[in-house]
Predicted model as a PDB file, atoms N, CA, C, CB and O in Angstrom, pLDDT in the B-factor column:
MODEL        1                                                                  
ATOM      1  N   MET A   1      -3.142 -10.616  14.831  1.00 67.00           N  
ATOM      2  CA  MET A   1      -3.081  -9.184  15.033  1.00 67.00           C  
ATOM      3  C   MET A   1      -2.309  -8.525  13.894  1.00 67.00           C  
ATOM      4  CB  MET A   1      -2.436  -8.859  16.385  1.00 67.00           C  
ATOM      5  O   MET A   1      -2.756  -7.523  13.336  1.00 67.00           O  
ATOM      6  N   LEU A   2      -1.157  -9.084  13.552  1.00 69.00           N  
ATOM      7  CA  LEU A   2      -0.359  -8.507  12.476  1.00 69.00           C  
ATOM      8  C   LEU A   2      -1.085  -8.611  11.145  1.00 69.00           C  
ATOM      9  CB  LEU A   2       0.999  -9.197  12.389  1.00 69.00           C  
ATOM     10  O   LEU A   2      -1.003  -7.702  10.319  1.00 69.00           O  
ATOM     11  N   ARG A   3      -1.784  -9.695  10.935  1.00 77.00           N  
ATOM     12  CA  ARG A   3      -2.544  -9.873   9.695  1.00 77.00           C  
ATOM     13  C   ARG A   3      -3.617  -8.789   9.572  1.00 77.00           C  
ATOM     14  CB  ARG A   3      -3.192 -11.281   9.647  1.00 77.00           C  
ATOM     15  O   ARG A   3      -3.844  -8.255   8.486  1.00 77.00           O  
ATOM     16  N   PHE A   4      -4.274  -8.466  10.686  1.00 76.00           N  
ATOM     17  CA  PHE A   4      -5.286  -7.407  10.687  1.00 76.00           C  
ATOM     18  C   PHE A   4      -4.667  -6.060  10.334  1.00 76.00           C  
ATOM     19  CB  PHE A   4      -5.976  -7.326  12.054  1.00 76.00           C  
ATOM     20  O   PHE A   4      -5.228  -5.303   9.542  1.00 76.00           O  
ATOM     21  N   ILE A   5      -3.506  -5.762  10.922  1.00 73.00           N  
ATOM     22  CA  ILE A   5      -2.841  -4.490  10.665  1.00 73.00           C  
ATOM     23  C   ILE A   5      -2.391  -4.407   9.214  1.00 73.00           C  
ATOM     24  CB  ILE A   5      -1.643  -4.307  11.605  1.00 73.00           C  
ATOM     25  O   ILE A   5      -2.594  -3.381   8.565  1.00 73.00           O  
ATOM     26  N   LYS A   6      -1.780  -5.472   8.693  1.00 73.00           N  
ATOM     27  CA  LYS A   6      -1.317  -5.465   7.304  1.00 73.00           C  
ATOM     28  C   LYS A   6      -2.482  -5.303   6.332  1.00 73.00           C  
ATOM     29  CB  LYS A   6      -0.552  -6.753   6.993  1.00 73.00           C  
ATOM     30  O   LYS A   6      -2.372  -4.572   5.348  1.00 73.00           O  
ATOM     31  N   HIS A   7      -3.598  -5.983   6.603  1.00 76.00           N  
ATOM     32  CA  HIS A   7      -4.759  -5.873   5.728  1.00 76.00           C  
ATOM     33  C   HIS A   7      -5.357  -4.472   5.794  1.00 76.00           C  
ATOM     34  CB  HIS A   7      -5.813  -6.917   6.105  1.00 76.00           C  
ATOM     35  O   HIS A   7      -5.757  -3.918   4.771  1.00 76.00           O  
ATOM     36  N   HIS A   8      -5.417  -3.903   6.983  1.00 73.00           N  
ATOM     37  CA  HIS A   8      -5.977  -2.566   7.158  1.00 73.00           C  
ATOM     38  C   HIS A   8      -5.112  -1.514   6.466  1.00 73.00           C  
ATOM     39  CB  HIS A   8      -6.117  -2.238   8.649  1.00 73.00           C  
ATOM     40  O   HIS A   8      -5.636  -0.608   5.819  1.00 73.00           O  
ATOM     41  N   ILE A   9      -3.805  -1.629   6.599  1.00 73.00           N  
ATOM     42  CA  ILE A   9      -2.897  -0.656   5.968  1.00 73.00           C  
ATOM     43  C   ILE A   9      -2.937  -0.802   4.451  1.00 73.00           C  
ATOM     44  CB  ILE A   9      -1.445  -0.842   6.485  1.00 73.00           C  
ATOM     45  O   ILE A   9      -2.904   0.200   3.736  1.00 73.00           O  
ATOM     46  N   ALA A  10      -3.006  -2.032   3.950  1.00 72.00           N  
ATOM     47  CA  ALA A  10      -3.034  -2.252   2.510  1.00 72.00           C  
ATOM     48  C   ALA A  10      -4.315  -1.724   1.880  1.00 72.00           C  
ATOM     49  CB  ALA A  10      -2.881  -3.727   2.205  1.00 72.00           C  
ATOM     50  O   ALA A  10      -4.323  -1.376   0.699  1.00 72.00           O  
ATOM     51  N   SER A  11      -5.388  -1.659   2.644  1.00 74.00           N  
ATOM     52  CA  SER A  11      -6.651  -1.179   2.085  1.00 74.00           C  
ATOM     53  C   SER A  11      -6.720   0.347   2.028  1.00 74.00           C  
ATOM     54  CB  SER A  11      -7.811  -1.713   2.902  1.00 74.00           C  
ATOM     55  O   SER A  11      -7.580   0.900   1.342  1.00 74.00           O  
ATOM     56  N   GLU A  12      -5.831   1.027   2.736  1.00 72.00           N  
ATOM     57  CA  GLU A  12      -5.823   2.497   2.725  1.00 72.00           C  
ATOM     58  C   GLU A  12      -5.156   3.006   1.449  1.00 72.00           C  
ATOM     59  CB  GLU A  12      -5.089   3.054   3.976  1.00 72.00           C  
ATOM     60  O   GLU A  12      -4.254   2.364   0.910  1.00 72.00           O  
ATOM     61  N   SER A  13      -5.603   4.152   0.977  1.00 74.00           N  
ATOM     62  CA  SER A  13      -4.976   4.740  -0.213  1.00 74.00           C  
ATOM     63  C   SER A  13      -3.918   5.751   0.224  1.00 74.00           C  
ATOM     64  CB  SER A  13      -6.041   5.420  -1.132  1.00 74.00           C  
ATOM     65  O   SER A  13      -4.091   6.455   1.218  1.00 74.00           O  
ATOM     66  N   GLY A  14      -2.839   5.813  -0.519  1.00 73.00           N  
ATOM     67  CA  GLY A  14      -1.768   6.758  -0.222  1.00 73.00           C  
ATOM     68  C   GLY A  14      -0.781   6.293   0.819  1.00 73.00           C  
ATOM     69  O   GLY A  14      -0.002   7.101   1.327  1.00 73.00           O  
ATOM     70  N   VAL A  15      -0.787   5.008   1.158  1.00 72.00           N  
ATOM     71  CA  VAL A  15       0.113   4.489   2.187  1.00 72.00           C  
ATOM     72  C   VAL A  15       1.552   4.455   1.687  1.00 72.00           C  
ATOM     73  CB  VAL A  15      -0.325   3.087   2.623  1.00 72.00           C  
ATOM     74  O   VAL A  15       2.478   4.615   2.482  1.00 72.00           O  
ATOM     75  N   GLU A  16       1.759   4.253   0.395  1.00 75.00           N  
ATOM     76  CA  GLU A  16       3.124   4.147  -0.130  1.00 75.00           C  
ATOM     77  C   GLU A  16       3.905   5.443   0.068  1.00 75.00           C  
ATOM     78  CB  GLU A  16       3.094   3.783  -1.615  1.00 75.00           C  
ATOM     79  O   GLU A  16       5.135   5.435   0.023  1.00 75.00           O  
ATOM     80  N   PHE A  17       3.208   6.551   0.287  1.00 80.00           N  
ATOM     81  CA  PHE A  17       3.881   7.824   0.542  1.00 80.00           C  
ATOM     82  C   PHE A  17       4.710   7.759   1.820  1.00 80.00           C  
ATOM     83  CB  PHE A  17       2.856   8.960   0.636  1.00 80.00           C  
ATOM     84  O   PHE A  17       5.794   8.338   1.879  1.00 80.00           O  
ATOM     85  N   TYR A  18       4.214   7.059   2.851  1.00 80.00           N  
ATOM     86  CA  TYR A  18       4.930   7.001   4.127  1.00 80.00           C  
ATOM     87  C   TYR A  18       6.282   6.308   3.993  1.00 80.00           C  
ATOM     88  CB  TYR A  18       4.086   6.281   5.168  1.00 80.00           C  
ATOM     89  O   TYR A  18       7.250   6.717   4.634  1.00 80.00           O  
ATOM     90  N   GLY A  19       6.360   5.278   3.181  1.00 80.00           N  
ATOM     91  CA  GLY A  19       7.636   4.599   2.973  1.00 80.00           C  
ATOM     92  C   GLY A  19       8.641   5.495   2.269  1.00 80.00           C  
ATOM     93  O   GLY A  19       9.809   5.553   2.653  1.00 80.00           O  
ATOM     94  N   ILE A  20       8.184   6.190   1.243  1.00 87.00           N  
ATOM     95  CA  ILE A  20       9.073   7.099   0.513  1.00 87.00           C  
ATOM     96  C   ILE A  20       9.497   8.257   1.401  1.00 87.00           C  
ATOM     97  CB  ILE A  20       8.387   7.629  -0.757  1.00 87.00           C  
ATOM     98  O   ILE A  20      10.663   8.651   1.384  1.00 87.00           O  
ATOM     99  N   PHE A  21       8.572   8.806   2.173  1.00 90.00           N  
ATOM    100  CA  PHE A  21       8.866   9.928   3.056  1.00 90.00           C  
ATOM    101  C   PHE A  21       9.876   9.534   4.131  1.00 90.00           C  
ATOM    102  CB  PHE A  21       7.581  10.444   3.704  1.00 90.00           C  
ATOM    103  O   PHE A  21      10.804  10.292   4.413  1.00 90.00           O  
ATOM    104  N   SER A  22       9.708   8.366   4.730  1.00 90.00           N  
ATOM    105  CA  SER A  22      10.642   7.936   5.774  1.00 90.00           C  
ATOM    106  C   SER A  22      12.022   7.659   5.195  1.00 90.00           C  
ATOM    107  CB  SER A  22      10.113   6.687   6.484  1.00 90.00           C  
ATOM    108  O   SER A  22      13.026   7.935   5.851  1.00 90.00           O  
ATOM    109  N   LEU A  23      12.092   7.122   3.985  1.00 92.00           N  
ATOM    110  CA  LEU A  23      13.388   6.907   3.340  1.00 92.00           C  
ATOM    111  C   LEU A  23      14.069   8.233   3.029  1.00 92.00           C  
ATOM    112  CB  LEU A  23      13.218   6.088   2.055  1.00 92.00           C  
ATOM    113  O   LEU A  23      15.285   8.358   3.174  1.00 92.00           O  
ATOM    114  N   MET A  24      13.298   9.216   2.604  1.00 95.00           N  
ATOM    115  CA  MET A  24      13.869  10.535   2.323  1.00 95.00           C  
ATOM    116  C   MET A  24      14.418  11.187   3.588  1.00 95.00           C  
ATOM    117  CB  MET A  24      12.818  11.443   1.684  1.00 95.00           C  
ATOM    118  O   MET A  24      15.480  11.808   3.550  1.00 95.00           O  
ATOM    119  N   ILE A  25      13.709  11.054   4.706  1.00 97.00           N  
ATOM    120  CA  ILE A  25      14.195  11.603   5.977  1.00 97.00           C  
ATOM    121  C   ILE A  25      15.477  10.894   6.399  1.00 97.00           C  
ATOM    122  CB  ILE A  25      13.118  11.468   7.081  1.00 97.00           C  
ATOM    123  O   ILE A  25      16.421  11.542   6.851  1.00 97.00           O  
ATOM    124  N   PHE A  26      15.520   9.587   6.257  1.00 96.00           N  
ATOM    125  CA  PHE A  26      16.696   8.796   6.618  1.00 96.00           C  
ATOM    126  C   PHE A  26      17.920   9.233   5.816  1.00 96.00           C  
ATOM    127  CB  PHE A  26      16.425   7.303   6.392  1.00 96.00           C  
ATOM    128  O   PHE A  26      18.989   9.460   6.383  1.00 96.00           O  
ATOM    129  N   VAL A  27      17.765   9.351   4.507  1.00 97.00           N  
ATOM    130  CA  VAL A  27      18.883   9.733   3.637  1.00 97.00           C  
ATOM    131  C   VAL A  27      19.298  11.170   3.918  1.00 97.00           C  
ATOM    132  CB  VAL A  27      18.503   9.567   2.147  1.00 97.00           C  
ATOM    133  O   VAL A  27      20.493  11.460   3.983  1.00 97.00           O  
ATOM    134  N   LEU A  28      18.347  12.069   4.084  1.00 98.00           N  
ATOM    135  CA  LEU A  28      18.659  13.464   4.355  1.00 98.00           C  
ATOM    136  C   LEU A  28      19.422  13.624   5.665  1.00 98.00           C  
ATOM    137  CB  LEU A  28      17.384  14.288   4.393  1.00 98.00           C  
ATOM    138  O   LEU A  28      20.372  14.404   5.734  1.00 98.00           O  
ATOM    139  N   PHE A  29      19.021  12.898   6.697  1.00 98.00           N  
ATOM    140  CA  PHE A  29      19.713  12.969   7.985  1.00 98.00           C  
ATOM    141  C   PHE A  29      21.177  12.568   7.843  1.00 98.00           C  
ATOM    142  CB  PHE A  29      19.020  12.070   9.016  1.00 98.00           C  
ATOM    143  O   PHE A  29      22.057  13.266   8.347  1.00 98.00           O  
ATOM    144  N   PHE A  30      21.451  11.455   7.165  1.00 97.00           N  
ATOM    145  CA  PHE A  30      22.828  11.005   7.047  1.00 97.00           C  
ATOM    146  C   PHE A  30      23.643  11.865   6.095  1.00 97.00           C  
ATOM    147  CB  PHE A  30      22.861   9.577   6.591  1.00 97.00           C  
ATOM    148  O   PHE A  30      24.859  11.965   6.258  1.00 97.00           O  
ATOM    149  N   LEU A  31      23.020  12.481   5.119  1.00 98.00           N  
ATOM    150  CA  LEU A  31      23.741  13.432   4.279  1.00 98.00           C  
ATOM    151  C   LEU A  31      24.152  14.666   5.072  1.00 98.00           C  
ATOM    152  CB  LEU A  31      22.886  13.839   3.082  1.00 98.00           C  
ATOM    153  O   LEU A  31      25.255  15.184   4.893  1.00 98.00           O  
ATOM    154  N   ILE A  32      23.275  15.135   5.940  1.00 97.00           N  
ATOM    155  CA  ILE A  32      23.612  16.287   6.783  1.00 97.00           C  
ATOM    156  C   ILE A  32      24.746  15.934   7.735  1.00 97.00           C  
ATOM    157  CB  ILE A  32      22.378  16.761   7.578  1.00 97.00           C  
ATOM    158  O   ILE A  32      25.654  16.740   7.939  1.00 97.00           O  
ATOM    159  N   VAL A  33      24.704  14.746   8.318  1.00 95.00           N  
ATOM    160  CA  VAL A  33      25.776  14.318   9.228  1.00 95.00           C  
ATOM    161  C   VAL A  33      27.099  14.228   8.471  1.00 95.00           C  
ATOM    162  CB  VAL A  33      25.433  12.951   9.880  1.00 95.00           C  
ATOM    163  O   VAL A  33      28.124  14.689   8.973  1.00 95.00           O  
ATOM    164  N   LEU A  34      27.095  13.646   7.283  1.00 96.00           N  
ATOM    165  CA  LEU A  34      28.325  13.547   6.494  1.00 96.00           C  
ATOM    166  C   LEU A  34      28.865  14.915   6.102  1.00 96.00           C  
ATOM    167  CB  LEU A  34      28.080  12.719   5.246  1.00 96.00           C  
ATOM    168  O   LEU A  34      30.075  15.137   6.141  1.00 96.00           O  
ATOM    169  N   LEU A  35      27.983  15.830   5.726  1.00 96.00           N  
ATOM    170  CA  LEU A  35      28.437  17.181   5.376  1.00 96.00           C  
ATOM    171  C   LEU A  35      29.048  17.897   6.577  1.00 96.00           C  
ATOM    172  CB  LEU A  35      27.273  18.003   4.820  1.00 96.00           C  
ATOM    173  O   LEU A  35      30.065  18.577   6.446  1.00 96.00           O  
ATOM    174  N   ARG A  36      28.428  17.744   7.746  1.00 93.00           N  
ATOM    175  CA  ARG A  36      28.991  18.388   8.940  1.00 93.00           C  
ATOM    176  C   ARG A  36      30.351  17.799   9.299  1.00 93.00           C  
ATOM    177  CB  ARG A  36      28.030  18.244  10.129  1.00 93.00           C  
ATOM    178  O   ARG A  36      31.255  18.533   9.696  1.00 93.00           O  
ATOM    179  N   LEU A  37      30.506  16.493   9.165  1.00 90.00           N  
ATOM    180  CA  LEU A  37      31.803  15.877   9.453  1.00 90.00           C  
ATOM    181  C   LEU A  37      32.853  16.289   8.448  1.00 90.00           C  
ATOM    182  CB  LEU A  37      31.681  14.368   9.471  1.00 90.00           C  
ATOM    183  O   LEU A  37      34.016  16.479   8.804  1.00 90.00           O  
ATOM    184  N   TRP A  38      32.458  16.428   7.202  1.00 92.00           N  
ATOM    185  CA  TRP A  38      33.399  16.788   6.146  1.00 92.00           C  
ATOM    186  C   TRP A  38      33.901  18.223   6.320  1.00 92.00           C  
ATOM    187  CB  TRP A  38      32.743  16.621   4.771  1.00 92.00           C  
ATOM    188  O   TRP A  38      35.057  18.512   6.010  1.00 92.00           O  
ATOM    189  N   LYS A  39      33.053  19.117   6.808  1.00 92.00           N  
ATOM    190  CA  LYS A  39      33.431  20.521   6.966  1.00 92.00           C  
ATOM    191  C   LYS A  39      34.036  20.824   8.339  1.00 92.00           C  
ATOM    192  CB  LYS A  39      32.222  21.402   6.743  1.00 92.00           C  
ATOM    193  O   LYS A  39      34.489  21.944   8.574  1.00 92.00           O  
ATOM    194  N   MET A  40      34.052  19.859   9.233  1.00 89.00           N  
ATOM    195  CA  MET A  40      34.573  20.076  10.574  1.00 89.00           C  
ATOM    196  C   MET A  40      36.090  20.218  10.537  1.00 89.00           C  
ATOM    197  CB  MET A  40      34.164  18.926  11.504  1.00 89.00           C  
ATOM    198  O   MET A  40      36.760  19.573   9.730  1.00 89.00           O  
ATOM    199  N   LYS A  41      36.623  21.058  11.405  1.00 91.00           N  
ATOM    200  CA  LYS A  41      38.075  21.267  11.479  1.00 91.00           C  
ATOM    201  C   LYS A  41      38.750  20.010  12.002  1.00 91.00           C  
ATOM    202  CB  LYS A  41      38.416  22.478  12.384  1.00 91.00           C  
ATOM    203  O   LYS A  41      38.175  19.257  12.788  1.00 91.00           O  
ATOM    204  N   LYS A  42      39.979  19.799  11.552  1.00 90.00           N  
ATOM    205  CA  LYS A  42      40.742  18.621  11.995  1.00 90.00           C  
ATOM    206  C   LYS A  42      41.026  18.674  13.487  1.00 90.00           C  
ATOM    207  CB  LYS A  42      42.059  18.513  11.221  1.00 90.00           C  
ATOM    208  O   LYS A  42      41.020  17.641  14.157  1.00 90.00           O  
ATOM    209  N   SER A  43      41.275  19.870  14.013  1.00 89.00           N  
ATOM    210  CA  SER A  43      41.558  19.977  15.450  1.00 89.00           C  
ATOM    211  C   SER A  43      40.346  19.576  16.282  1.00 89.00           C  
ATOM    212  CB  SER A  43      41.987  21.407  15.807  1.00 89.00           C  
ATOM    213  O   SER A  43      40.495  18.954  17.334  1.00 89.00           O  
ATOM    214  N   THR A  44      39.160  19.923  15.824  1.00 86.00           N  
ATOM    215  CA  THR A  44      37.942  19.534  16.528  1.00 86.00           C  
ATOM    216  C   THR A  44      37.745  18.028  16.466  1.00 86.00           C  
ATOM    217  CB  THR A  44      36.724  20.252  15.938  1.00 86.00           C  
ATOM    218  O   THR A  44      37.349  17.409  17.454  1.00 86.00           O  
ATOM    219  N   LEU A  45      38.021  17.433  15.306  1.00 82.00           N  
ATOM    220  CA  LEU A  45      37.892  15.986  15.172  1.00 82.00           C  
ATOM    221  C   LEU A  45      38.866  15.254  16.096  1.00 82.00           C  
ATOM    222  CB  LEU A  45      38.129  15.566  13.720  1.00 82.00           C  
ATOM    223  O   LEU A  45      38.502  14.253  16.714  1.00 82.00           O  
ATOM    224  N   GLU A  46      40.094  15.745  16.191  1.00 87.00           N  
ATOM    225  CA  GLU A  46      41.072  15.117  17.076  1.00 87.00           C  
ATOM    226  C   GLU A  46      40.650  15.249  18.534  1.00 87.00           C  
ATOM    227  CB  GLU A  46      42.457  15.736  16.870  1.00 87.00           C  
ATOM    228  O   GLU A  46      40.798  14.310  19.317  1.00 87.00           O  
ATOM    229  N   GLU A  47      40.128  16.410  18.894  1.00 87.00           N  
ATOM    230  CA  GLU A  47      39.670  16.624  20.266  1.00 87.00           C  
ATOM    231  C   GLU A  47      38.513  15.692  20.607  1.00 87.00           C  
ATOM    232  CB  GLU A  47      39.248  18.085  20.468  1.00 87.00           C  
ATOM    233  O   GLU A  47      38.484  15.107  21.690  1.00 87.00           O  
ATOM    234  N   LEU A  48      37.572  15.553  19.699  1.00 83.00           N  
ATOM    235  CA  LEU A  48      36.437  14.671  19.940  1.00 83.00           C  
ATOM    236  C   LEU A  48      36.836  13.199  19.961  1.00 83.00           C  
ATOM    237  CB  LEU A  48      35.380  14.896  18.886  1.00 83.00           C  
ATOM    238  O   LEU A  48      36.255  12.406  20.701  1.00 83.00           O  
ATOM    239  N   SER A  49      37.825  12.835  19.152  1.00 85.00           N  
ATOM    240  CA  SER A  49      38.248  11.439  19.128  1.00 85.00           C  
ATOM    241  C   SER A  49      39.032  11.056  20.382  1.00 85.00           C  
ATOM    242  CB  SER A  49      39.090  11.172  17.894  1.00 85.00           C  
ATOM    243  O   SER A  49      39.133   9.872  20.704  1.00 85.00           O  
ATOM    244  N   ASN A  50      39.584  12.034  21.090  1.00 86.00           N  
ATOM    245  CA  ASN A  50      40.358  11.752  22.304  1.00 86.00           C  
ATOM    246  C   ASN A  50      39.526  11.816  23.574  1.00 86.00           C  
ATOM    247  CB  ASN A  50      41.501  12.718  22.415  1.00 86.00           C  
ATOM    248  O   ASN A  50      40.053  11.567  24.659  1.00 86.00           O  
ATOM    249  N   ILE A  51      38.251  12.140  23.473  1.00 86.00           N  
ATOM    250  CA  ILE A  51      37.407  12.245  24.664  1.00 86.00           C  
ATOM    251  C   ILE A  51      37.370  10.940  25.463  1.00 86.00           C  
ATOM    252  CB  ILE A  51      35.993  12.644  24.265  1.00 86.00           C  
ATOM    253  O   ILE A  51      37.530  10.988  26.682  1.00 86.00           O  
ATOM    254  N   PRO A  52      37.165   9.771  24.833  1.00 81.00           N  
ATOM    255  CA  PRO A  52      37.111   8.543  25.645  1.00 81.00           C  
ATOM    256  C   PRO A  52      38.443   8.196  26.300  1.00 81.00           C  
ATOM    257  CB  PRO A  52      36.665   7.381  24.788  1.00 81.00           C  
ATOM    258  O   PRO A  52      38.464   7.450  27.279  1.00 81.00           O  
ATOM    259  N   LEU A  53      39.546   8.714  25.790  1.00 79.00           N  
ATOM    260  CA  LEU A  53      40.856   8.355  26.309  1.00 79.00           C  
ATOM    261  C   LEU A  53      41.362   9.321  27.372  1.00 79.00           C  
ATOM    262  CB  LEU A  53      41.841   8.286  25.186  1.00 79.00           C  
ATOM    263  O   LEU A  53      42.270   8.979  28.130  1.00 79.00           O  
ATOM    264  N   SER A  54      40.798  10.504  27.440  1.00 72.00           N  
ATOM    265  CA  SER A  54      41.284  11.489  28.400  1.00 72.00           C  
ATOM    266  C   SER A  54      40.803  11.122  29.799  1.00 72.00           C  
ATOM    267  CB  SER A  54      40.813  12.912  28.016  1.00 72.00           C  
ATOM    268  O   SER A  54      39.662  10.701  29.988  1.00 72.00           O  
ATOM    269  N   SER A  55      41.692  11.289  30.773  1.00 68.00           N  
ATOM    270  CA  SER A  55      41.347  10.956  32.154  1.00 68.00           C  
ATOM    271  C   SER A  55      41.462  12.185  33.043  1.00 68.00           C  
ATOM    272  CB  SER A  55      42.249   9.831  32.682  1.00 68.00           C  
ATOM    273  O   SER A  55      41.672  12.050  34.249  1.00 68.00           O  
ATOM    274  N   ASP A  56      41.331  13.368  32.480  1.00 63.00           N  
ATOM    275  CA  ASP A  56      41.458  14.597  33.258  1.00 63.00           C  
ATOM    276  C   ASP A  56      40.326  14.760  34.266  1.00 63.00           C  
ATOM    277  CB  ASP A  56      41.495  15.794  32.331  1.00 63.00           C  
ATOM    278  O   ASP A  56      40.572  15.115  35.419  1.00 63.00           O  
ATOM    279  N   ASP A  57      39.113  14.511  33.853  1.00 59.00           N  
ATOM    280  CA  ASP A  57      37.952  14.745  34.701  1.00 59.00           C  
ATOM    281  C   ASP A  57      37.456  13.483  35.389  1.00 59.00           C  
ATOM    282  CB  ASP A  57      36.844  15.340  33.890  1.00 59.00           C  
ATOM    283  O   ASP A  57      36.454  13.532  36.103  1.00 59.00           O  
ATOM    284  N   LEU A  58      38.118  12.375  35.197  1.00 54.00           N  
ATOM    285  CA  LEU A  58      37.637  11.120  35.757  1.00 54.00           C  
ATOM    286  C   LEU A  58      38.241  10.878  37.139  1.00 54.00           C  
ATOM    287  CB  LEU A  58      37.971   9.954  34.819  1.00 54.00           C  
ATOM    288  O   LEU A  58      39.457  10.932  37.321  1.00 54.00           O  
ATOM    289  N   THR A  59      37.379  10.616  38.091  1.00 56.00           N  
ATOM    290  CA  THR A  59      37.835  10.211  39.419  1.00 56.00           C  
ATOM    291  C   THR A  59      37.008   8.987  39.826  1.00 56.00           C  
ATOM    292  CB  THR A  59      37.691  11.390  40.474  1.00 56.00           C  
ATOM    293  O   THR A  59      35.813   8.926  39.539  1.00 56.00           O  
ATOM    294  N   PRO A  60      37.620   8.037  40.477  1.00 57.00           N  
ATOM    295  CA  PRO A  60      36.849   6.879  40.925  1.00 57.00           C  
ATOM    296  C   PRO A  60      35.745   7.307  41.888  1.00 57.00           C  
ATOM    297  CB  PRO A  60      37.768   5.845  41.597  1.00 57.00           C  
ATOM    298  O   PRO A  60      35.917   8.267  42.640  1.00 57.00           O  
ATOM    299  N   GLN A  61      34.637   6.618  41.871  1.00 59.00           N  
ATOM    300  CA  GLN A  61      33.497   6.995  42.700  1.00 59.00           C  
ATOM    301  C   GLN A  61      33.762   6.746  44.185  1.00 59.00           C  
ATOM    302  CB  GLN A  61      32.260   6.230  42.261  1.00 59.00           C  
ATOM    303  O   GLN A  61      33.207   7.441  45.035  1.00 59.00           O  
ATOM    304  N   ASN A  62      34.589   5.780  44.499  1.00 55.00           N  
ATOM    305  CA  ASN A  62      34.877   5.473  45.898  1.00 55.00           C  
ATOM    306  C   ASN A  62      35.911   6.408  46.504  1.00 55.00           C  
ATOM    307  CB  ASN A  62      35.352   4.052  46.024  1.00 55.00           C  
ATOM    308  O   ASN A  62      36.012   6.509  47.727  1.00 55.00           O  
ATOM    309  N   GLU A  63      36.661   7.075  45.686  1.00 57.00           N  
ATOM    310  CA  GLU A  63      37.706   7.958  46.160  1.00 57.00           C  
ATOM    311  C   GLU A  63      37.116   9.306  46.555  1.00 57.00           C  
ATOM    312  CB  GLU A  63      38.789   8.134  45.091  1.00 57.00           C  
ATOM    313  O   GLU A  63      36.325   9.877  45.804  1.00 57.00           O  
ATOM    314  N   LYS A  64      37.492   9.824  47.728  1.00 58.00           N  
ATOM    315  CA  LYS A  64      36.985  11.119  48.168  1.00 58.00           C  
ATOM    316  C   LYS A  64      37.919  12.213  47.663  1.00 58.00           C  
ATOM    317  CB  LYS A  64      36.854  11.173  49.720  1.00 58.00           C  
ATOM    318  O   LYS A  64      39.138  12.059  47.739  1.00 58.00           O  
ATOM    319  N   PRO A  65      37.375  13.306  47.152  1.00 55.00           N  
ATOM    320  CA  PRO A  65      38.236  14.396  46.644  1.00 55.00           C  
ATOM    321  C   PRO A  65      38.919  15.158  47.725  1.00 55.00           C  
ATOM    322  CB  PRO A  65      37.444  15.348  45.823  1.00 55.00           C  
ATOM    323  O   PRO A  65      39.667  16.094  47.442  1.00 55.00           O  
TER     324      PRO A  65                                                      
ENDMDL                                                                          
END                                                                             
């Protein structure tokens, strides 16, 4: 099955565009993420980093309020 798919894709023209396009999307996505993190305020970063440690909103499921 894989041999059929590889042979079929290799016989098509313009297939190499998909590899370049997907790599460009991958790099662009991570550049945008890095830029957003770099421009984010330090107070926001500290708040987001403390989310897993905060127990303000956590209550055990067996405990009745």
